[in-house]
Structure formats: structure tokens, C-alpha cells
C-alpha positions as CSV (number, residue, x, y, z in Angstrom):
1,M,-45.6,-35.5,-42.1
2,A,-42.5,-37.4,-42.7
3,E,-40.4,-38.3,-40.2
4,R,-36.8,-36.3,-39.7
5,Q,-34.0,-38.6,-39.8
6,T,-31.0,-38.0,-37.3
7,Q,-27.5,-38.5,-38.6
8,E,-24.8,-39.0,-36.9
9,I,-22.2,-36.5,-37.2
10,P,-18.5,-37.7,-37.0
11,S,-16.2,-36.3,-34.5
12,K,-13.1,-34.9,-36.0
13,F,-10.9,-35.9,-33.2
14,P,-10.7,-39.8,-32.1
15,E,-11.9,-41.1,-29.3
16,F,-9.5,-41.3,-26.4
17,V,-9.2,-44.9,-25.3
18,P,-7.6,-45.3,-22.0
19,S,-5.1,-48.4,-21.6
20,N,-5.9,-50.9,-19.2
21,S,-2.5,-50.1,-17.3
22,D,-3.4,-46.9,-16.5
23,S,-5.5,-47.2,-13.3
24,R,-6.0,-43.8,-12.7
25,F,-8.2,-43.0,-15.3
26,P,-11.5,-42.7,-14.1
27,S,-14.2,-45.3,-15.5
28,N,-16.4,-42.4,-16.9
29,G,-14.1,-41.8,-19.0
30,R,-13.5,-37.7,-18.7
31,L,-10.1,-36.4,-19.3
32,E,-10.8,-33.6,-17.0
33,D,-10.3,-35.9,-14.1
34,Y,-8.0,-37.7,-15.3
35,F,-5.8,-34.6,-15.3
36,R,-7.3,-33.6,-11.7
37,G,-6.0,-36.9,-10.8
38,L,-2.4,-36.1,-11.7
39,G,-2.5,-32.7,-10.0
40,N,-2.8,-30.6,-12.9
41,P,-2.5,-27.0,-11.6
42,G,-5.1,-25.9,-14.5
43,F,-7.8,-27.7,-12.9
44,K,-7.5,-25.8,-9.2
45,K,-11.0,-25.3,-7.5
46,R,-12.2,-21.8,-6.6
47,G,-11.0,-21.0,-3.2
48,H,-7.9,-22.9,-2.8
49,G,-5.4,-20.1,-3.2
50,L,-6.8,-18.5,-0.5
51,G,-4.5,-19.8,2.7
52,S,-2.3,-18.0,4.5
53,R,1.2,-16.1,3.6
54,S,4.3,-15.1,4.8
55,W,4.3,-11.9,6.0
56,V,7.2,-10.1,8.1
57,K,6.1,-8.0,11.1
58,I,8.5,-5.2,12.8
59,D,7.7,-4.0,16.0
60,Q,8.8,-0.7,17.6
61,N,12.2,-1.5,18.6
62,G,13.3,-3.2,15.5
63,N,12.8,-6.7,16.0
64,S,11.5,-8.7,13.0
65,K,9.3,-11.8,12.9
66,I,7.9,-14.4,10.6
67,L,4.0,-15.1,10.7
68,E,2.2,-17.4,8.2
69,L,-1.0,-15.1,8.3
70,D,-4.2,-15.4,6.0
71,K,-6.2,-12.2,4.5
72,A,-8.8,-12.3,6.7
73,T,-6.6,-12.1,9.9
74,V,-4.7,-8.7,8.5
75,M,-8.0,-7.1,7.7
76,R,-9.5,-7.6,10.9
77,H,-6.2,-6.8,12.7
78,C,-5.3,-3.6,10.8
79,S,-9.2,-2.4,9.9
80,L,-8.3,-2.5,6.5
81,P,-10.7,-3.6,3.3
82,S,-10.2,-6.4,0.9
83,R,-9.2,-3.7,-1.8
84,D,-6.4,-2.1,0.2
85,L,-4.7,-5.6,1.0
86,R,-4.6,-5.9,-3.0
87,L,-2.1,-3.1,-3.1
88,L,0.4,-5.3,-1.6
89,D,0.1,-8.4,-3.6
90,P,3.5,-8.2,-5.8
91,M,1.7,-10.8,-8.2
92,F,-0.4,-7.5,-9.1
93,I,0.6,-3.9,-10.6
94,Y,-0.5,-1.2,-9.2
95,P,0.4,2.5,-9.6
96,S,2.5,4.0,-6.6
97,S,-0.1,5.1,-3.8
98,I,0.2,6.2,0.0
99,L,-3.7,5.9,1.8
100,G,-3.9,7.0,5.4
101,R,-6.9,4.5,7.1
102,E,-8.2,4.8,10.7
103,K,-5.4,2.5,12.2
104,A,-3.1,1.7,9.3
105,I,-1.2,3.7,6.8
106,V,-1.3,1.4,3.0
107,V,2.0,1.9,1.3
108,N,2.3,0.9,-2.2
109,L,5.9,2.4,-3.7
110,E,7.5,0.3,-6.4
111,M,8.1,-2.8,-4.5
112,I,7.9,-1.6,-0.8
113,R,4.7,-2.5,-0.1
114,C,3.6,-2.6,3.4
115,I,0.9,-1.7,6.1
116,I,2.0,0.7,8.7
117,T,0.4,0.8,12.2
118,A,1.0,2.7,15.5
119,D,3.0,-0.4,16.8
120,E,4.5,-2.2,14.2
121,V,4.8,-2.6,9.9
122,I,3.6,-5.6,8.4
123,L,4.6,-6.6,4.5
124,M,4.7,-9.8,2.7
125,N,7.8,-12.2,2.9
126,S,9.9,-11.7,-0.1
127,L,13.3,-12.1,-1.3
128,D,12.9,-9.1,-3.9
129,A,16.0,-7.3,-3.4
130,S,14.1,-3.8,-2.5
131,V,11.7,-5.5,0.7
132,V,15.3,-7.0,1.7
133,H,17.0,-4.1,2.0
134,Y,13.9,-2.2,3.5
135,V,13.4,-4.5,6.4
136,S,17.0,-4.7,7.2
137,E,17.5,-1.2,7.3
138,L,14.2,-0.4,9.1
139,C,15.2,-3.0,11.8
140,K,18.9,-1.4,11.6
141,R,17.5,2.4,12.6
142,L,14.6,1.2,15.1
143,Q,17.2,-0.7,17.3
144,A,19.9,2.1,16.9
145,N,17.6,5.0,18.1
146,K,15.3,2.8,20.9
147,D,17.3,4.6,23.3
148,Q,17.1,7.7,22.1
149,A,14.3,10.2,22.2
150,D,12.9,11.2,19.3
151,D,10.1,13.3,18.3
152,L,9.1,11.4,15.2
153,P,6.4,8.9,15.8
154,F,7.1,5.5,14.5
155,E,4.4,5.4,11.6
156,F,6.5,8.3,10.1
157,K,10.3,6.5,10.8
158,A,8.8,3.4,8.8
159,L,7.2,5.8,5.8
160,E,10.1,7.7,5.6
161,L,12.3,5.0,5.0
162,A,9.7,3.7,2.3
163,L,10.2,7.1,0.7
164,E,13.9,7.8,0.8
165,L,14.4,4.0,-0.6
166,T,11.6,4.7,-3.6
167,C,13.2,8.1,-4.4
168,M,17.3,7.0,-4.5
169,S,16.0,3.9,-6.3
170,L,14.2,5.8,-8.9
171,D,17.1,8.5,-8.9
172,A,19.6,5.8,-9.5
173,K,17.8,4.5,-12.7
174,A,17.3,8.1,-13.9
175,K,21.4,9.0,-13.5
176,E,22.0,5.3,-15.2
177,L,19.5,5.7,-18.2
178,E,21.1,9.2,-18.4
179,I,24.4,8.2,-18.8
180,E,23.4,5.7,-21.6
181,I,21.2,8.0,-23.6
182,Y,23.8,11.2,-24.0
183,P,26.8,9.4,-25.9
184,V,24.2,7.3,-28.4
185,L,22.4,10.2,-29.0
186,D,25.8,12.4,-29.9
187,E,26.6,9.0,-32.0
188,L,23.9,9.0,-33.7
189,A,23.5,12.7,-34.5
190,S,27.4,12.5,-36.4
191,S,26.3,8.8,-37.7
192,I,23.0,8.1,-38.4
193,S,22.2,4.1,-39.1
194,T,20.2,1.5,-38.7
195,L,21.7,0.4,-35.5
196,N,22.0,3.9,-33.9
197,L,18.3,4.4,-34.4
198,E,16.8,1.1,-32.8
199,H,19.3,1.6,-29.7
200,V,17.7,5.5,-29.3
201,R,14.2,3.9,-30.1
202,R,14.6,0.9,-26.9
203,L,16.5,3.5,-25.0
204,K,13.3,6.2,-25.1
205,G,10.7,3.7,-24.5
206,H,12.9,3.3,-21.2
207,L,12.8,6.5,-20.6
208,L,9.3,7.1,-21.1
209,A,8.5,3.9,-18.6
210,L,10.4,5.1,-16.0
211,T,8.8,8.8,-16.8
212,Q,5.9,7.5,-15.5
213,R,6.8,5.9,-12.7
214,V,8.5,9.1,-10.8
215,Q,5.3,11.0,-12.4
216,K,3.5,9.0,-10.3
217,V,5.0,8.8,-7.0
218,C,5.8,13.1,-7.2
219,D,1.8,13.4,-7.9
220,E,1.2,11.1,-4.9
221,I,3.2,13.0,-2.6
222,E,2.1,16.4,-4.1
223,H,-1.5,14.9,-3.4
224,L,-0.9,14.0,0.5
225,M,0.5,17.8,1.0
226,D,-2.4,19.4,-0.5
227,D,-4.9,17.4,1.7
228,D,-4.6,18.4,5.3
229,G,-7.2,15.6,6.0
230,D,-5.4,12.8,4.4
231,M,-2.2,13.8,6.5
232,A,-4.0,14.3,9.6
233,E,-5.5,11.0,9.2
234,M,-1.8,9.5,9.7
235,Y,-1.2,10.6,13.1
236,L,-1.7,6.9,14.4
237,T,0.0,7.1,17.2
238,E,-1.5,10.5,18.6
239,K,-4.7,8.8,17.5
240,K,-4.0,5.9,19.3
241,Q,-3.0,7.6,22.7
242,R,-6.3,10.1,22.3
243,K,-8.7,7.3,22.1
244,E,-6.8,5.0,24.8
245,A,-7.0,8.6,27.3
246,Y,-10.5,9.0,26.3
247,A,-11.6,5.2,27.0
248,N,-9.7,5.7,31.1
249,N,-12.1,8.8,31.1
250,E,-14.8,7.3,30.3
251,Q,-14.2,4.2,32.8
252,Y,-13.7,6.9,35.5
253,D,-16.7,8.6,35.0
254,Q,-18.8,5.5,34.8
255,T,-17.4,4.7,38.2
256,T,-17.8,8.2,39.4
257,F,-21.6,7.9,38.3
258,F,-22.5,5.0,39.7
259,T,-21.0,5.4,43.2
260,A,-22.3,9.0,43.3
261,S,-25.7,7.1,42.9
262,R,-25.1,4.3,45.5
263,V,-24.4,7.4,47.7
264,G,-27.6,9.1,47.3
265,S,-29.6,5.5,47.8
266,K,-27.6,5.1,51.3
267,S,-28.5,8.6,52.3
268,A,-31.5,9.6,54.5
269,P,-34.8,8.9,53.2
270,V,-36.1,11.1,50.4
271,S,-39.6,11.3,48.7
272,P,-39.8,9.5,45.0
273,V,-40.1,12.5,43.2
274,G,-36.9,14.3,44.7
275,S,-34.8,10.8,44.2
276,C,-35.7,10.5,40.4
277,I,-34.8,14.1,39.9
278,G,-31.2,13.7,41.2
279,V,-30.5,10.5,39.3
280,Q,-32.1,12.5,36.0
281,K,-29.2,15.5,37.3
282,L,-26.7,13.1,37.5
283,Q,-27.5,11.1,34.0
284,R,-27.4,14.7,32.6
285,A,-24.2,15.1,33.8
286,F,-22.7,12.4,32.9
287,S,-24.4,12.5,29.4
288,S,-23.0,16.5,28.5
289,I,-19.2,15.5,30.2
290,S,-18.8,12.3,27.5
291,S,-20.3,14.4,24.7
292,S,-18.0,17.0,25.6
293,K,-15.0,14.4,25.6
294,L,-16.4,13.2,22.6
295,G,-16.6,16.5,20.7
296,S,-13.0,17.1,21.8
297,L,-11.7,14.0,20.4
298,G,-13.3,14.5,16.9
299,S,-12.4,18.3,16.9
300,S,-8.7,17.3,17.5
301,S,-8.4,15.1,14.7
302,N,-10.3,17.5,12.0
303,I,-8.2,20.0,9.2
304,E,-6.8,22.2,11.7
305,E,-4.5,19.6,13.5
306,N,-0.8,20.4,13.5
307,I,0.3,18.6,10.5
308,D,3.6,20.7,9.9
309,Q,5.9,17.5,10.9
310,L,4.3,15.1,8.0
311,E,4.4,18.3,6.0
312,M,8.1,19.0,6.1
313,L,9.0,15.0,5.7
314,L,6.5,15.0,2.7
315,E,7.8,18.5,1.0
316,A,11.3,16.9,1.4
317,Y,10.7,13.8,-0.8
318,F,8.7,15.7,-3.0
319,V,11.8,18.2,-3.7
320,F,13.8,15.1,-4.3
321,I,11.7,13.3,-6.4
322,D,10.7,16.3,-8.4
323,N,14.5,17.1,-9.3
324,T,14.4,13.2,-10.4
325,L,11.4,14.2,-12.7
326,N,12.9,17.5,-14.2
327,K,16.1,15.3,-15.1
328,L,14.1,12.8,-17.0
329,L,11.9,15.4,-19.2
330,S,15.2,17.2,-20.0
331,L,16.5,14.4,-20.7
332,K,13.3,13.3,-23.2
333,E,13.9,16.9,-24.4
334,Y,17.1,16.4,-25.7
335,I,15.9,13.0,-27.5
336,D,13.1,15.1,-29.3
337,D,15.7,17.6,-30.3
338,T,17.8,15.1,-31.7
339,E,15.2,13.9,-33.3
340,D,14.4,17.2,-35.4
341,F,18.1,17.7,-36.1
342,I,18.1,14.2,-37.7
343,T,15.2,14.7,-40.3
344,I,16.3,18.2,-40.9
345,K,19.7,16.7,-41.5
346,L,17.6,14.0,-44.1
347,G,15.7,16.4,-45.5
348,S,18.7,18.5,-46.7
349,Q,20.6,15.6,-47.9
350,S,17.3,14.4,-50.2
351,I,17.5,18.1,-52.1
């Protein structure tokens, strides 16, 4: 059998030969090692970008503090899964959402992305105007109302401000677009030109994008109002107080149980059978007390819980953002009518 002859295939590119003066180039001749030595960010190792990040923490008194925290610490502190923290990263674009968790409310409304607990608000430190405005306004309101009695719990104050700033920002953008579009449409109806058509096309694209953002915020608020369980989950202060009260009562019951056991053991001698029966009765009584309190803890957090306070808050901003949405839909309808008018006008001229 004839032997195969291997033919050397010439390379398309000339071989890179480092100069003797460049001592940084590795002896193995690998370009990636050379660029990595130069600090090229394209050769970053996996996991190097998961360090600490700058966060802003605002407490109930309106005091803010900048902290360096990693993702795992925030997850443990707020009892949140990793997917919830991704909503807070400004590097990613997610639709608006408000999520009620066991110990926190995760808010993602436009550029205002934060974690609200019963005691504090945590958000990524950012120079974005919306974030700076939210931090300064929340601190100012909390400090102003620090000594005043307020029925609204801390978590709802923080949530209300996020809704207020988001709805006002979207409504302001809708008004700006409305002021800009109507004169352009009137001009296009009277004078059809390529420049006017291009201007309307660009404004229509902005209108559709803004309508989608407003629609998502509107849908998210409506979804919360339709789900009593989600709203009940957001009563963080009440859940925390209930949990602390339950823990104190349970500790008291345990102390009472062991004290009764010691008193029983120091009393007059009784038969072993009678002593066992007495201990079993105490155990059954203690377990029944604990189970009844545990049941009351769970039943108070069901969908029959009083959620009128949060529902009224959400309803106020739903009416506001729904009005903005109707304004944008009317504007789109006006654009469609203008397009139909131009089509008819052009058609009549061609006849």
C-alpha cells in the first residue's frame, strides 16, 4: 500500500516574531499571554467581576450610608434569590416589576431599582439623576417626619416614593412628546414633504417605546391590586413584629414548661407511672399552645388580612399612570388618523 505523503499547508498569515527588546512577550509564543500581561480586559478570567459593589443604605430615620457589599452578603441579609438581585443591576434592562418576598420588596421601576425591608432601603450607588433624586427625597421625607406619628409603615413610604417619581417622570416625558408631535402632524397635514414624514416617523418610534414602558408599569400595579396574597406579603413591618412577638411568647412558654417540670420533680415522691403521666400532660399542653400560636401566625398572613392601606396607595398611582397611558394612546390614534388623511390626499392627487 502506497504511503501517504503529508503536504505542509502554508499559513495565510505571517508568523508573529517578537522583538528581542520586548521582554514581556512569553517564551511560548502565545499572543493571548502577551495581551493578558498588558492588562487587556478581553482576557478577564471567569469570576473576577463578582467582587464587592457600592451600595447606598437608608434607614428609618433618613440617614444614608455608602457600603461595599458583595452579592452573596446582600442575598443573605435580605433573604433573596440571585435572580431578584439581577433586576437591580443597571447593566441589564428588565421590564418594570414589584416583587413581594418574605423579608423584602424588590422594586424595579425604570431607573429606580432598590430592595425595601422593614428597616432600610438598599440600592446600588449610582450617579443617575433618578437614583440621586430618590435617595435625597427619601432621606428628606424620613427626616422631616421622624418625630411625627404616621400610620404608613416604612416600607410603604419607600415604595410610594418610587411609584411617585416613576409615574411623574413618565408623565413628563409623555407631555414633552405630546407638545412636540401635534405641531409636526399639523404641518405634515398641510405640507407633505420627505422631511416632515421622516420627523413623524422618528417621533412615532419614540411614542411606541414610551407607551410600552408606561403600559408595563400600569400592568404591574394592576397585577398587584388583583392579588391579595402578593399585597399581604408586602406588609413587612407587621410580619416582623408578629414574628418577634411569637418568638418571645415561645421562649416564655418554654421557660414556664421547664419551671413546672422542676417544681414537679421537687414535690412529694410519687409513683413513676404518675410522674410520667404528668410530664406527658405538660408536653401535650406546651405543644398545643405552640401549635395554636403558630396557626394564628399563619392565619393572620392569609389573603383575608387587611390590605386596604396598600390597595388604596396602589390605586392612586394606577389612576395616575393609566391617565398617562390614555394620553399616549390618544396621541397614537391622532397619528394614525393623520396617516390615513395623507394617504387619501395622495390618492386623490394621483387620480
